[in-house]
C-alpha positions in Angstrom: -0.1 0.0 0.1 1.5 3.6 -0.4 0.3 7.2 -0.3 1.0 10.3 -1.1 3.0 11.2 1.8 4.4 7.8 3.2 5.4 5.6 0.0 5.6 2.1 0.7 3.7 0.4 3.3 6.4 0.0 6.2 4.3 -2.7 8.5 5.8 -5.4 6.4 7.4 -9.0 8.0 10.7 -7.3 9.3 12.3 -6.8 12.5 11.4 -3.3 14.3 14.3 -1.0 15.3 17.0 0.3 13.4 15.7 -2.1 10.5 12.7 -0.2 10.4 14.3 3.0 10.3 16.6 1.8 7.5 13.3 1.2 5.1 11.8 4.4 5.9 11.1 7.1 3.2 12.0 10.5 4.2 8.5 11.3 4.7 8.1 8.1 6.4 10.9 9.1 8.9 9.7 12.5 9.7 6.3 11.2 10.5 7.9 8.5 12.7 10.0 11.1 14.6 6.9 13.5 15.2 5.2 10.5 16.8 7.8 9.8 18.8 8.2 13.1 20.1 4.1 13.3 20.6 4.1 9.8 22.5 7.2 11.1 24.5 5.2 14.1 25.7 1.7 11.8 26.6 4.1 9.3 28.7 5.8 12.2 30.7 1.6 13.5 31.2 0.6 9.6 32.2 3.7 9.2 34.2 3.2 12.4 36.4 -0.6 11.7 36.7 0.2 8.2 38.2 2.8 9.9 40.3 0.1 12.4 41.5 -2.3 9.5 42.3 0.4 7.3 44.1 -0.3 4.9 41.2 2.4 2.6 39.8 2.9 3.5 36.0 2.0 -0.4 34.8 -0.8 0.4 35.9 -2.5 2.7 33.2 -2.5 1.2 29.6 -1.9 3.9 26.6 -4.3 3.4 23.8 -3.7 5.0 20.9 -6.7 6.6 19.0 -5.8 5.9 15.1 -9.4 6.9 13.7 -9.1 8.9 10.5 -5.4 8.2 10.4 -3.9 5.9 8.1 -2.5 2.3 8.7 1.2 3.9 8.0 0.9 5.5 11.2 -0.3 2.4 13.2 2.7 0.4 11.6 5.0 3.2 12.8 3.3 3.5 16.8 4.2 -0.1 16.8 7.8 0.7 16.0 7.7 3.4 18.4 6.6 0.4 21.1 2.8 1.2 21.3 0.6 -1.8 21.7 -2.8 -0.9 21.5 -4.8 1.0 19.2 -8.1 1.9 18.6 -10.4 2.4 15.9 -14.2 3.5 15.8 -16.0 2.7 12.3 -15.8 -1.0 11.2 -14.8 0.4 7.3 -11.7 2.0 8.6 -10.8 -0.2 10.6 -11.1 -3.8 9.1 -8.4 -2.6 6.1 -5.9 -1.0 8.9 -6.0 -4.4 11.0 -5.6 -6.5 7.8 -2.3 -4.3 6.9 -1.1 -4.8 10.1 -1.9 -8.6 10.9 1.8 -8.9 11.6 2.6 -6.1 13.9 2.4 -6.8 17.5 -1.1 -4.6 18.3 -4.3 -5.2 20.3 -6.8 -3.7 18.4 -10.0 -2.2 20.5 -13.1 -1.0 19.1 -14.6 2.2 20.7 -17.5 3.5 18.4 -21.0 2.7 18.2 -21.2 -0.5 16.9 -24.1 -1.6 14.5 -25.0 -5.2 14.6 -24.5 -5.4 10.6 -20.6 -4.9 11.2 -20.4 -7.4 14.1 -19.0 -9.9 11.8 -16.1 -7.7 10.5 -15.4 -6.3 13.7 -15.2 -10.0 15.3 -12.4 -10.7 12.9 -9.9 -8.3 14.2 -11.0 -6.5 17.3 -9.3 -7.5 20.8 -11.9 -5.8 22.6 -15.0 -3.9 21.9 -15.5 -1.0 24.6 -19.2 0.0 23.3 -21.5 -2.6 24.3 -24.4 -0.9 25.1 -27.6 -3.1 24.5 -28.8 -6.8 25.0 -29.1 -7.0 21.3 -25.7 -6.1 20.5 -24.4 -8.9 23.1 -26.6 -11.5 21.5 -25.0 -10.6 18.2 -21.4 -10.4 19.2 -22.1 -13.9 20.9 -22.8 -15.6 18.1 -20.5 -14.0 15.6 -17.4 -15.4 18.2 -18.6 -18.6 18.5 -19.2 -18.9 14.7 -15.9 -17.7 13.6 -14.2 -20.0 16.7 -11.8 -17.2 17.6 -10.8 -17.1 21.1 -13.2 -14.9 23.5 -14.0 -11.3 23.0 -13.3 -9.0 25.8 -16.2 -6.6 26.1 -16.8 -3.4 28.4 -20.0 -2.0 29.0 -20.2 1.5 27.9 -22.0 4.2 30.6 -23.7 7.2 29.2 -23.7 9.3 32.7 -25.4 11.9 31.3 -28.2 9.5 30.9 -28.3 9.2 34.8 -29.8 12.9 34.9 -32.4 12.2 32.3 -29.9 13.5 29.5 -28.0 12.1 26.8 -31.0 10.9 24.6 -29.6 9.8 21.3 -25.7 9.3 22.9 -24.3 5.7 22.8 -24.1 4.0 26.3 -26.3 2.9 28.9 -27.4 4.9 32.0 -25.6 3.8 35.2 -28.9 2.1 36.3 -29.1 -0.5 33.4 -24.9 -1.5 34.0 -25.6 -4.1 36.2 -28.0 -6.3 33.9 -26.3 -5.8 30.7 -22.7 -6.7 32.8 -24.4 -9.9 33.6 -25.6 -10.5 30.0 -22.1 -10.3 28.9 -20.7 -12.3 31.4 -23.1 -14.9 30.7 -22.8 -15.2 27.0 -20.6 -17.7 25.1 -17.4 -16.5 23.8 -17.5 -13.2 25.1 -15.4 -11.8 28.7 -16.7 -8.8 30.3 -13.5 -6.6 31.0 -15.1 -4.0 32.6 -16.1 -0.6 32.0 -15.9 2.5 29.4 -17.0 6.2 29.5 -16.8 9.1 27.8 -16.8 12.9 29.5 -20.7 13.7 29.4 -21.7 16.7 27.5 -25.1 17.5 29.4 -26.2 16.9 32.8 -24.5 17.5 36.1 -21.1 15.9 35.2 -21.0 17.9 32.3 -17.4 19.9 32.4 -16.6 18.1 35.2 -14.2 15.0 34.3 -12.9 14.5 37.6 -16.7 14.2 38.9 -17.3 12.3 35.5 -14.8 9.6 36.2 -15.2 9.3 40.0 -18.8 8.2 39.1 -17.4 5.6 36.8 -15.0 4.1 39.3 -18.0 3.9 41.6 -19.7 1.9 39.0 -16.5 -0.2 38.2 -16.8 -0.9 41.9 -20.3 -1.8 42.2 -19.6 -3.8 38.4 -16.4 -6.0 40.4 -18.6 -6.8 43.5 -20.3 -9.5 41.1 -17.9 -9.7 38.3 -14.1 -9.6 40.0 -12.2 -9.9 36.9 -14.3 -7.0 35.2 -11.4 -4.7 36.3 -10.9 -2.5 33.2 -11.8 0.8 33.6 -11.3 2.9 30.3 -11.8 6.4 30.3 -9.8 10.2 29.8 -8.8 11.3 26.3 -6.2 13.7 25.0 -7.5 16.6 27.0 -8.8 15.1 30.4 -6.1 11.9 30.9 -4.8 13.4 34.2 -8.5 13.2 35.8 -8.9 9.6 34.3 -5.8 8.5 36.0 -6.4 10.3 39.2 -10.0 8.4 39.4 -8.6 4.8 38.6 -8.7 4.6 35.2 -6.6 1.3 33.8 -6.8 2.7 30.1 -6.6 6.0 28.6 -7.7 6.5 25.2 -5.7 9.1 23.4 -5.6 10.6 20.0 -5.0 14.2 18.7 -2.0 14.5 21.4 -0.2 11.5 19.7 -1.1 11.9 16.1 -1.5 15.9 16.0 -4.1 17.9 14.3 -2.8 17.7 10.9 -5.3 17.0 8.2 -5.4 13.1 8.2 -5.4 11.3 4.9 -8.5 10.1 3.3 
């Protein structure tokens, strides 16, 4: 695969490190250095947030959200030591995952998932963060069993604005519905309940208060773990609020812009 900036796709079957660098075009090398510098900044932020919260750095996993950016960036990120990437649209994620199949990457699906995309998503996703309805649980379970793949990790997406009667049309379930959905995931063949996920709400009393929102998610996570002790994953925090998420106990932060930058993504 080629494109106007990168030239030949850098994710071929080769060792990383100096071998990868030797194979890069000038454009690829410049992007590699840019991504590396951005990763260093984000790493320092996560490390400082962990220290401030009295947590070990290894308690928090960075997931780089690569949506709208090309597979070449995913390959370069892998060369820089990134292990987890996230996508929110199957039509973008599926071809990227195929191109990067030989790379040491875990793929997280974080977008609203329609049931007609489930069979495709289970081919490459290691985890789906956006499980928000019983019908989706059934579709995911059936697709996993049919594919004979390993268990699929699933998170309940929590819409905190729905707790105050808002959030109409937003993905996610109200906090009061989390327990039932978590039970359904845990009971579904082929699925594994890994934890909970949220995005800071846009409406309601917690809008503009990421610390309060992530604190509320931590409470919900504690309640889920009371029934499902292995569901320890708390996916929260993005480029602008990762510090508050780490302070509230997030185990995974989903960072896009702070790593990939704000340049115009390739189509």
